[in-house]
PDB file with SEQRES, HELIX, SHEET and CRYST1 records, atoms N, CA, C and O in Angstrom:
SEQRES   1 A   67  MET LYS ILE PHE VAL ASN ASP GLU ASN CYS GLN ILE ASP          
SEQRES   2 A   67  ASP ASN SER SER LEU LEU SER LEU LEU ASP SER LEU GLY          
SEQRES   3 A   67  LEU SER GLY LEU ARG GLY TRP ALA VAL ALA VAL ASN GLU          
SEQRES   4 A   67  GLN VAL VAL VAL GLN SER GLU LEU GLU ASN VAL PHE LEU          
SEQRES   5 A   67  ASN GLU GLY ASP ARG ILE LEU LEU ILE GLN ALA THR GLN          
SEQRES   6 A   67  GLY GLY                                                      
HELIX    1 AA1 LEU A   18  SER A   24  1                                   7    
HELIX    2 AA2 GLN A   44  ASN A   49  5                                   6    
SHEET    1 AA1 5 GLU A   8  GLN A  11  0                                        
SHEET    2 AA1 5 LYS A   2  VAL A   5 -1                                        
SHEET    3 AA1 5 ARG A  57  GLN A  62  1                                        
SHEET    4 AA1 5 TRP A  33  VAL A  37 -1                                        
SHEET    5 AA1 5 GLN A  40  VAL A  41 -1                                        
CRYST1    1.000    1.000    1.000  90.00  90.00  90.00 P 1           1          
ATOM      1  N   MET A   1      -8.257 -14.169   1.840  1.00  0.00           N  
ATOM      2  CA  MET A   1      -7.070 -14.143   2.651  1.00  0.00           C  
ATOM      3  C   MET A   1      -7.024 -12.907   3.501  1.00  0.00           C  
ATOM      4  O   MET A   1      -7.677 -11.904   3.214  1.00  0.00           O  
ATOM      5  N   LYS A   2      -6.221 -12.995   4.581  1.00  0.00           N  
ATOM      6  CA  LYS A   2      -6.232 -11.922   5.637  1.00  0.00           C  
ATOM      7  C   LYS A   2      -4.981 -11.101   5.408  1.00  0.00           C  
ATOM      8  O   LYS A   2      -3.862 -11.602   5.301  1.00  0.00           O  
ATOM      9  N   ILE A   3      -5.248  -9.784   5.337  1.00  0.00           N  
ATOM     10  CA  ILE A   3      -4.147  -8.707   5.301  1.00  0.00           C  
ATOM     11  C   ILE A   3      -4.495  -7.707   6.447  1.00  0.00           C  
ATOM     12  O   ILE A   3      -5.495  -7.827   7.155  1.00  0.00           O  
ATOM     13  N   PHE A   4      -3.645  -6.788   6.551  1.00  0.00           N  
ATOM     14  CA  PHE A   4      -3.858  -5.716   7.558  1.00  0.00           C  
ATOM     15  C   PHE A   4      -3.823  -4.369   6.813  1.00  0.00           C  
ATOM     16  O   PHE A   4      -2.917  -4.113   6.020  1.00  0.00           O  
ATOM     17  N   VAL A   5      -4.859  -3.482   7.091  1.00  0.00           N  
ATOM     18  CA  VAL A   5      -4.918  -2.148   6.560  1.00  0.00           C  
ATOM     19  C   VAL A   5      -4.873  -1.184   7.682  1.00  0.00           C  
ATOM     20  O   VAL A   5      -5.796  -1.122   8.494  1.00  0.00           O  
ATOM     21  N   ASN A   6      -3.789  -0.404   7.751  1.00  0.00           N  
ATOM     22  CA  ASN A   6      -3.572   0.452   8.884  1.00  0.00           C  
ATOM     23  C   ASN A   6      -3.790  -0.323  10.248  1.00  0.00           C  
ATOM     24  O   ASN A   6      -4.471   0.137  11.164  1.00  0.00           O  
ATOM     25  N   ASP A   7      -3.179  -1.479  10.288  1.00  0.00           N  
ATOM     26  CA  ASP A   7      -3.178  -2.331  11.503  1.00  0.00           C  
ATOM     27  C   ASP A   7      -4.509  -2.959  11.835  1.00  0.00           C  
ATOM     28  O   ASP A   7      -4.667  -3.458  12.949  1.00  0.00           O  
ATOM     29  N   GLU A   8      -5.529  -2.967  10.890  1.00  0.00           N  
ATOM     30  CA  GLU A   8      -6.778  -3.594  11.178  1.00  0.00           C  
ATOM     31  C   GLU A   8      -6.941  -4.755  10.219  1.00  0.00           C  
ATOM     32  O   GLU A   8      -6.588  -4.640   9.045  1.00  0.00           O  
ATOM     33  N   ASN A   9      -7.473  -5.879  10.698  1.00  0.00           N  
ATOM     34  CA  ASN A   9      -7.587  -7.066   9.862  1.00  0.00           C  
ATOM     35  C   ASN A   9      -8.593  -6.744   8.794  1.00  0.00           C  
ATOM     36  O   ASN A   9      -9.578  -6.028   8.980  1.00  0.00           O  
ATOM     37  N   CYS A  10      -8.260  -7.351   7.610  1.00  0.00           N  
ATOM     38  CA  CYS A  10      -9.116  -7.077   6.432  1.00  0.00           C  
ATOM     39  C   CYS A  10      -9.066  -8.404   5.654  1.00  0.00           C  
ATOM     40  O   CYS A  10      -7.995  -8.982   5.464  1.00  0.00           O  
ATOM     41  N   GLN A  11     -10.209  -8.864   5.219  1.00  0.00           N  
ATOM     42  CA  GLN A  11     -10.328 -10.100   4.395  1.00  0.00           C  
ATOM     43  C   GLN A  11     -10.527  -9.671   2.943  1.00  0.00           C  
ATOM     44  O   GLN A  11     -11.393  -8.844   2.657  1.00  0.00           O  
ATOM     45  N   ILE A  12      -9.706 -10.245   1.988  1.00  0.00           N  
ATOM     46  CA  ILE A  12      -9.811  -9.954   0.640  1.00  0.00           C  
ATOM     47  C   ILE A  12      -9.731 -11.192  -0.168  1.00  0.00           C  
ATOM     48  O   ILE A  12      -9.323 -12.218   0.376  1.00  0.00           O  
ATOM     49  N   ASP A  13     -10.090 -11.196  -1.448  1.00  0.00           N  
ATOM     50  CA  ASP A  13     -10.018 -12.296  -2.348  1.00  0.00           C  
ATOM     51  C   ASP A  13      -8.550 -12.632  -2.597  1.00  0.00           C  
ATOM     52  O   ASP A  13      -7.708 -11.733  -2.590  1.00  0.00           O  
ATOM     53  N   ASP A  14      -8.236 -13.869  -2.811  1.00  0.00           N  
ATOM     54  CA  ASP A  14      -6.978 -14.340  -3.339  1.00  0.00           C  
ATOM     55  C   ASP A  14      -6.645 -13.584  -4.617  1.00  0.00           C  
ATOM     56  O   ASP A  14      -7.564 -13.202  -5.341  1.00  0.00           O  
ATOM     57  N   ASN A  15      -5.394 -13.353  -4.922  1.00  0.00           N  
ATOM     58  CA  ASN A  15      -4.952 -12.726  -6.135  1.00  0.00           C  
ATOM     59  C   ASN A  15      -5.432 -11.289  -6.279  1.00  0.00           C  
ATOM     60  O   ASN A  15      -5.533 -10.808  -7.407  1.00  0.00           O  
ATOM     61  N   SER A  16      -5.724 -10.598  -5.224  1.00  0.00           N  
ATOM     62  CA  SER A  16      -6.211  -9.209  -5.298  1.00  0.00           C  
ATOM     63  C   SER A  16      -5.050  -8.332  -5.522  1.00  0.00           C  
ATOM     64  O   SER A  16      -3.966  -8.521  -4.969  1.00  0.00           O  
ATOM     65  N   SER A  17      -5.307  -7.315  -6.389  1.00  0.00           N  
ATOM     66  CA  SER A  17      -4.207  -6.283  -6.547  1.00  0.00           C  
ATOM     67  C   SER A  17      -4.456  -5.146  -5.571  1.00  0.00           C  
ATOM     68  O   SER A  17      -5.542  -4.980  -5.016  1.00  0.00           O  
ATOM     69  N   LEU A  18      -3.403  -4.378  -5.392  1.00  0.00           N  
ATOM     70  CA  LEU A  18      -3.528  -3.240  -4.448  1.00  0.00           C  
ATOM     71  C   LEU A  18      -4.527  -2.266  -4.990  1.00  0.00           C  
ATOM     72  O   LEU A  18      -5.206  -1.618  -4.193  1.00  0.00           O  
ATOM     73  N   LEU A  19      -4.671  -2.110  -6.264  1.00  0.00           N  
ATOM     74  CA  LEU A  19      -5.694  -1.179  -6.891  1.00  0.00           C  
ATOM     75  C   LEU A  19      -7.077  -1.655  -6.598  1.00  0.00           C  
ATOM     76  O   LEU A  19      -7.951  -0.845  -6.290  1.00  0.00           O  
ATOM     77  N   SER A  20      -7.319  -2.970  -6.683  1.00  0.00           N  
ATOM     78  CA  SER A  20      -8.643  -3.502  -6.382  1.00  0.00           C  
ATOM     79  C   SER A  20      -8.970  -3.280  -4.893  1.00  0.00           C  
ATOM     80  O   SER A  20     -10.113  -2.962  -4.565  1.00  0.00           O  
ATOM     81  N   LEU A  21      -8.017  -3.436  -4.014  1.00  0.00           N  
ATOM     82  CA  LEU A  21      -8.271  -3.096  -2.564  1.00  0.00           C  
ATOM     83  C   LEU A  21      -8.629  -1.660  -2.382  1.00  0.00           C  
ATOM     84  O   LEU A  21      -9.570  -1.339  -1.655  1.00  0.00           O  
ATOM     85  N   LEU A  22      -7.892  -0.775  -3.034  1.00  0.00           N  
ATOM     86  CA  LEU A  22      -8.232   0.692  -2.918  1.00  0.00           C  
ATOM     87  C   LEU A  22      -9.549   1.011  -3.489  1.00  0.00           C  
ATOM     88  O   LEU A  22     -10.280   1.852  -2.966  1.00  0.00           O  
ATOM     89  N   ASP A  23      -9.877   0.340  -4.584  1.00  0.00           N  
ATOM     90  CA  ASP A  23     -11.344   0.562  -5.150  1.00  0.00           C  
ATOM     91  C   ASP A  23     -12.326   0.065  -4.175  1.00  0.00           C  
ATOM     92  O   ASP A  23     -13.347   0.740  -4.041  1.00  0.00           O  
ATOM     93  N   SER A  24     -12.191  -1.002  -3.472  1.00  0.00           N  
ATOM     94  CA  SER A  24     -13.115  -1.503  -2.544  1.00  0.00           C  
ATOM     95  C   SER A  24     -13.254  -0.618  -1.337  1.00  0.00           C  
ATOM     96  O   SER A  24     -14.289  -0.624  -0.671  1.00  0.00           O  
ATOM     97  N   LEU A  25     -12.199   0.161  -1.039  1.00  0.00           N  
ATOM     98  CA  LEU A  25     -12.211   1.038   0.124  1.00  0.00           C  
ATOM     99  C   LEU A  25     -12.687   2.461  -0.274  1.00  0.00           C  
ATOM    100  O   LEU A  25     -12.782   3.348   0.575  1.00  0.00           O  
ATOM    101  N   GLY A  26     -12.981   2.657  -1.564  1.00  0.00           N  
ATOM    102  CA  GLY A  26     -13.436   3.935  -2.067  1.00  0.00           C  
ATOM    103  C   GLY A  26     -12.352   4.927  -2.271  1.00  0.00           C  
ATOM    104  O   GLY A  26     -12.613   6.130  -2.288  1.00  0.00           O  
ATOM    105  N   LEU A  27     -11.106   4.458  -2.432  1.00  0.00           N  
ATOM    106  CA  LEU A  27     -10.005   5.304  -2.540  1.00  0.00           C  
ATOM    107  C   LEU A  27      -9.304   5.233  -3.895  1.00  0.00           C  
ATOM    108  O   LEU A  27      -8.098   5.469  -3.969  1.00  0.00           O  
ATOM    109  N   SER A  28     -10.036   4.912  -4.976  1.00  0.00           N  
ATOM    110  CA  SER A  28      -9.404   4.660  -6.251  1.00  0.00           C  
ATOM    111  C   SER A  28      -8.726   5.839  -6.921  1.00  0.00           C  
ATOM    112  O   SER A  28      -7.850   5.655  -7.766  1.00  0.00           O  
ATOM    113  N   GLY A  29      -9.139   7.103  -6.536  1.00  0.00           N  
ATOM    114  CA  GLY A  29      -8.519   8.249  -7.099  1.00  0.00           C  
ATOM    115  C   GLY A  29      -7.209   8.602  -6.458  1.00  0.00           C  
ATOM    116  O   GLY A  29      -6.357   9.211  -7.105  1.00  0.00           O  
ATOM    117  N   LEU A  30      -7.004   8.224  -5.147  1.00  0.00           N  
ATOM    118  CA  LEU A  30      -5.853   8.399  -4.376  1.00  0.00           C  
ATOM    119  C   LEU A  30      -5.222   9.774  -4.387  1.00  0.00           C  
ATOM    120  O   LEU A  30      -4.020   9.912  -4.158  1.00  0.00           O  
ATOM    121  N   ARG A  31      -5.993  10.755  -4.643  1.00  0.00           N  
ATOM    122  CA  ARG A  31      -5.455  12.180  -4.613  1.00  0.00           C  
ATOM    123  C   ARG A  31      -5.164  12.498  -3.165  1.00  0.00           C  
ATOM    124  O   ARG A  31      -6.069  12.449  -2.331  1.00  0.00           O  
ATOM    125  N   GLY A  32      -3.932  12.823  -2.847  1.00  0.00           N  
ATOM    126  CA  GLY A  32      -3.586  13.241  -1.549  1.00  0.00           C  
ATOM    127  C   GLY A  32      -3.217  12.001  -0.605  1.00  0.00           C  
ATOM    128  O   GLY A  32      -3.049  12.173   0.602  1.00  0.00           O  
ATOM    129  N   TRP A  33      -3.111  10.887  -1.138  1.00  0.00           N  
ATOM    130  CA  TRP A  33      -2.879   9.590  -0.373  1.00  0.00           C  
ATOM    131  C   TRP A  33      -1.532   9.058  -0.664  1.00  0.00           C  
ATOM    132  O   TRP A  33      -1.113   9.100  -1.821  1.00  0.00           O  
ATOM    133  N   ALA A  34      -0.809   8.553   0.305  1.00  0.00           N  
ATOM    134  CA  ALA A  34       0.399   7.717   0.130  1.00  0.00           C  
ATOM    135  C   ALA A  34       0.026   6.330   0.509  1.00  0.00           C  
ATOM    136  O   ALA A  34      -0.790   6.129   1.409  1.00  0.00           O  
ATOM    137  N   VAL A  35       0.625   5.319  -0.181  1.00  0.00           N  
ATOM    138  CA  VAL A  35       0.313   3.899   0.024  1.00  0.00           C  
ATOM    139  C   VAL A  35       1.682   3.156   0.188  1.00  0.00           C  
ATOM    140  O   VAL A  35       2.614   3.367  -0.587  1.00  0.00           O  
ATOM    141  N   ALA A  36       1.757   2.310   1.195  1.00  0.00           N  
ATOM    142  CA  ALA A  36       2.952   1.477   1.409  1.00  0.00           C  
ATOM    143  C   ALA A  36       2.412   0.034   1.653  1.00  0.00           C  
ATOM    144  O   ALA A  36       1.355  -0.177   2.248  1.00  0.00           O  
ATOM    145  N   VAL A  37       3.215  -0.940   1.151  1.00  0.00           N  
ATOM    146  CA  VAL A  37       2.939  -2.317   1.321  1.00  0.00           C  
ATOM    147  C   VAL A  37       4.195  -2.899   2.025  1.00  0.00           C  
ATOM    148  O   VAL A  37       5.289  -2.911   1.461  1.00  0.00           O  
ATOM    149  N   ASN A  38       3.997  -3.384   3.282  1.00  0.00           N  
ATOM    150  CA  ASN A  38       5.157  -3.935   3.991  1.00  0.00           C  
ATOM    151  C   ASN A  38       6.242  -2.888   4.031  1.00  0.00           C  
ATOM    152  O   ASN A  38       7.388  -3.222   3.730  1.00  0.00           O  
ATOM    153  N   GLU A  39       5.981  -1.709   4.361  1.00  0.00           N  
ATOM    154  CA  GLU A  39       6.903  -0.618   4.598  1.00  0.00           C  
ATOM    155  C   GLU A  39       7.553  -0.106   3.306  1.00  0.00           C  
ATOM    156  O   GLU A  39       8.533   0.633   3.410  1.00  0.00           O  
ATOM    157  N   GLN A  40       7.095  -0.434   2.126  1.00  0.00           N  
ATOM    158  CA  GLN A  40       7.580  -0.040   0.887  1.00  0.00           C  
ATOM    159  C   GLN A  40       6.662   0.845   0.099  1.00  0.00           C  
ATOM    160  O   GLN A  40       5.628   0.357  -0.357  1.00  0.00           O  
ATOM    161  N   VAL A  41       6.953   2.101  -0.098  1.00  0.00           N  
ATOM    162  CA  VAL A  41       6.019   2.999  -0.716  1.00  0.00           C  
ATOM    163  C   VAL A  41       5.747   2.545  -2.233  1.00  0.00           C  
ATOM    164  O   VAL A  41       6.681   2.199  -2.956  1.00  0.00           O  
ATOM    165  N   VAL A  42       4.498   2.564  -2.644  1.00  0.00           N  
ATOM    166  CA  VAL A  42       4.076   2.152  -3.979  1.00  0.00           C  
ATOM    167  C   VAL A  42       3.683   3.398  -4.708  1.00  0.00           C  
ATOM    168  O   VAL A  42       2.875   4.170  -4.192  1.00  0.00           O  
ATOM    169  N   VAL A  43       4.229   3.645  -5.922  1.00  0.00           N  
ATOM    170  CA  VAL A  43       3.811   4.854  -6.634  1.00  0.00           C  
ATOM    171  C   VAL A  43       2.454   4.482  -7.370  1.00  0.00           C  
ATOM    172  O   VAL A  43       2.158   3.318  -7.640  1.00  0.00           O  
ATOM    173  N   GLN A  44       1.707   5.508  -7.651  1.00  0.00           N  
ATOM    174  CA  GLN A  44       0.364   5.409  -8.136  1.00  0.00           C  
ATOM    175  C   GLN A  44       0.365   4.570  -9.509  1.00  0.00           C  
ATOM    176  O   GLN A  44      -0.543   3.780  -9.765  1.00  0.00           O  
ATOM    177  N   SER A  45       1.348   4.778 -10.292  1.00  0.00           N  
ATOM    178  CA  SER A  45       1.433   4.085 -11.570  1.00  0.00           C  
ATOM    179  C   SER A  45       1.582   2.618 -11.483  1.00  0.00           C  
ATOM    180  O   SER A  45       1.311   1.904 -12.449  1.00  0.00           O  
ATOM    181  N   GLU A  46       2.012   2.136 -10.334  1.00  0.00           N  
ATOM    182  CA  GLU A  46       2.273   0.717 -10.082  1.00  0.00           C  
ATOM    183  C   GLU A  46       1.142   0.052  -9.271  1.00  0.00           C  
ATOM    184  O   GLU A  46       1.279  -1.135  -8.974  1.00  0.00           O  
ATOM    185  N   LEU A  47       0.083   0.694  -8.904  1.00  0.00           N  
ATOM    186  CA  LEU A  47      -0.927   0.165  -8.047  1.00  0.00           C  
ATOM    187  C   LEU A  47      -1.517  -1.202  -8.632  1.00  0.00           C  
ATOM    188  O   LEU A  47      -1.669  -2.184  -7.906  1.00  0.00           O  
ATOM    189  N   GLU A  48      -1.811  -1.200  -9.879  1.00  0.00           N  
ATOM    190  CA  GLU A  48      -2.465  -2.319 -10.549  1.00  0.00           C  
ATOM    191  C   GLU A  48      -1.503  -3.489 -10.715  1.00  0.00           C  
ATOM    192  O   GLU A  48      -1.946  -4.612 -10.953  1.00  0.00           O  
ATOM    193  N   ASN A  49      -0.174  -3.251 -10.592  1.00  0.00           N  
ATOM    194  CA  ASN A  49       0.783  -4.365 -10.799  1.00  0.00           C  
ATOM    195  C   ASN A  49       1.248  -4.937  -9.484  1.00  0.00           C  
ATOM    196  O   ASN A  49       2.038  -5.881  -9.477  1.00  0.00           O  
ATOM    197  N   VAL A  50       0.776  -4.386  -8.339  1.00  0.00           N  
ATOM    198  CA  VAL A  50       1.206  -4.953  -7.077  1.00  0.00           C  
ATOM    199  C   VAL A  50      -0.001  -5.912  -6.558  1.00  0.00           C  
ATOM    200  O   VAL A  50      -1.131  -5.485  -6.317  1.00  0.00           O  
ATOM    201  N   PHE A  51       0.357  -7.122  -6.436  1.00  0.00           N  
ATOM    202  CA  PHE A  51      -0.634  -8.131  -5.941  1.00  0.00           C  
ATOM    203  C   PHE A  51      -0.327  -8.527  -4.484  1.00  0.00           C  
ATOM    204  O   PHE A  51       0.825  -8.767  -4.121  1.00  0.00           O  
ATOM    205  N   LEU A  52      -1.371  -8.588  -3.676  1.00  0.00           N  
ATOM    206  CA  LEU A  52      -1.281  -8.755  -2.242  1.00  0.00           C  
ATOM    207  C   LEU A  52      -1.150 -10.221  -1.867  1.00  0.00           C  
ATOM    208  O   LEU A  52      -1.658 -11.111  -2.549  1.00  0.00           O  
ATOM    209  N   ASN A  53      -0.448 -10.445  -0.757  1.00  0.00           N  
ATOM    210  CA  ASN A  53      -0.245 -11.781  -0.260  1.00  0.00           C  
ATOM    211  C   ASN A  53      -0.744 -11.908   1.211  1.00  0.00           C  
ATOM    212  O   ASN A  53      -0.835 -10.921   1.940  1.00  0.00           O  
ATOM    213  N   GLU A  54      -1.052 -13.128   1.599  1.00  0.00           N  
ATOM    214  CA  GLU A  54      -1.500 -13.314   2.956  1.00  0.00           C  
ATOM    215  C   GLU A  54      -0.556 -12.614   3.999  1.00  0.00           C  
ATOM    216  O   GLU A  54       0.667 -12.746   3.936  1.00  0.00           O  
ATOM    217  N   GLY A  55      -1.171 -11.879   4.942  1.00  0.00           N  
ATOM    218  CA  GLY A  55      -0.387 -11.201   5.958  1.00  0.00           C  
ATOM    219  C   GLY A  55       0.300  -9.841   5.627  1.00  0.00           C  
ATOM    220  O   GLY A  55       0.963  -9.226   6.463  1.00  0.00           O  
ATOM    221  N   ASP A  56       0.093  -9.414   4.346  1.00  0.00           N  
ATOM    222  CA  ASP A  56       0.661  -8.127   3.948  1.00  0.00           C  
ATOM    223  C   ASP A  56       0.088  -7.024   4.846  1.00  0.00           C  
ATOM    224  O   ASP A  56      -1.040  -7.093   5.333  1.00  0.00           O  
ATOM    225  N   ARG A  57       0.945  -5.990   5.037  1.00  0.00           N  
ATOM    226  CA  ARG A  57       0.536  -4.916   5.832  1.00  0.00           C  
ATOM    227  C   ARG A  57       0.564  -3.626   4.932  1.00  0.00           C  
ATOM    228  O   ARG A  57       1.600  -3.179   4.440  1.00  0.00           O  
ATOM    229  N   ILE A  58      -0.668  -3.084   4.774  1.00  0.00           N  
ATOM    230  CA  ILE A  58      -0.860  -1.964   3.939  1.00  0.00           C  
ATOM    231  C   ILE A  58      -1.034  -0.658   4.857  1.00  0.00           C  
ATOM    232  O   ILE A  58      -1.798  -0.669   5.822  1.00  0.00           O  
ATOM    233  N   LEU A  59      -0.320   0.402   4.518  1.00  0.00           N  
ATOM    234  CA  LEU A  59      -0.436   1.533   5.264  1.00  0.00           C  
ATOM    235  C   LEU A  59      -0.938   2.646   4.358  1.00  0.00           C  
ATOM    236  O   LEU A  59      -0.346   2.917   3.314  1.00  0.00           O  
ATOM    237  N   LEU A  60      -1.980   3.259   4.740  1.00  0.00           N  
ATOM    238  CA  LEU A  60      -2.619   4.359   3.910  1.00  0.00           C  
ATOM    239  C   LEU A  60      -2.510   5.671   4.784  1.00  0.00           C  
ATOM    240  O   LEU A  60      -2.954   5.753   5.929  1.00  0.00           O  
ATOM    241  N   ILE A  61      -1.882   6.661   4.122  1.00  0.00           N  
ATOM    242  CA  ILE A  61      -1.701   7.968   4.833  1.00  0.00           C  
ATOM    243  C   ILE A  61      -2.229   9.071   3.990  1.00  0.00           C  
ATOM    244  O   ILE A  61      -1.773   9.208   2.854  1.00  0.00           O  
ATOM    245  N   GLN A  62      -3.166   9.886   4.449  1.00  0.00           N  
ATOM    246  CA  GLN A  62      -3.612  11.024   3.785  1.00  0.00           C  
ATOM    247  C   GLN A  62      -2.909  12.278   4.143  1.00  0.00           C  
ATOM    248  O   GLN A  62      -2.722  12.631   5.307  1.00  0.00           O  
ATOM    249  N   ALA A  63      -2.529  12.935   3.093  1.00  0.00           N  
ATOM    250  CA  ALA A  63      -1.749  14.253   3.322  1.00  0.00           C  
ATOM    251  C   ALA A  63      -2.781  15.285   3.842  1.00  0.00           C  
ATOM    252  O   ALA A  63      -3.938  15.347   3.428  1.00  0.00           O  
ATOM    253  N   THR A  64      -2.255  16.072   4.772  1.00  0.00           N  
ATOM    254  CA  THR A  64      -3.133  17.189   5.294  1.00  0.00           C  
ATOM    255  C   THR A  64      -2.319  18.478   5.162  1.00  0.00           C  
ATOM    256  O   THR A  64      -1.102  18.441   4.979  1.00  0.00           O  
ATOM    257  N   GLN A  65      -2.987  19.580   5.257  1.00  0.00           N  
ATOM    258  CA  GLN A  65      -2.310  20.847   5.249  1.00  0.00           C  
ATOM    259  C   GLN A  65      -2.610  21.550   6.550  1.00  0.00           C  
ATOM    260  O   GLN A  65      -3.613  21.297   7.217  1.00  0.00           O  
ATOM    261  N   GLY A  66      -1.750  22.396   6.864  1.00  0.00           N  
ATOM    262  CA  GLY A  66      -1.882  23.191   8.117  1.00  0.00           C  
ATOM    263  C   GLY A  66      -0.578  23.742   8.489  1.00  0.00           C  
ATOM    264  O   GLY A  66       0.396  23.666   7.740  1.00  0.00           O  
ATOM    265  N   GLY A  67      -0.552  24.296   9.640  1.00  0.00           N  
ATOM    266  CA  GLY A  67       0.764  24.874  10.043  1.00  0.00           C  
ATOM    267  C   GLY A  67       0.986  24.943  11.401  1.00  0.00           C  
ATOM    268  O   GLY A  67       2.043  25.405  11.831  1.00  0.00           O  
TER     269      GLY A  67                                                      
END                                                                             
């Protein structure tokens, strides 16, 4: 099925969880990352309970420091 990750097309298997997507992207630890699905922030403890649907839009944002 087709989803969008940071506005780029991405093909994933049907019934994929958000956690499995992050694992496939090498982001399973998520330290310093925020994740939203269709503009709704998902807390880290819920990643394995969120299943993706055709056309979902996932936004990944990495925290940075600076001033």
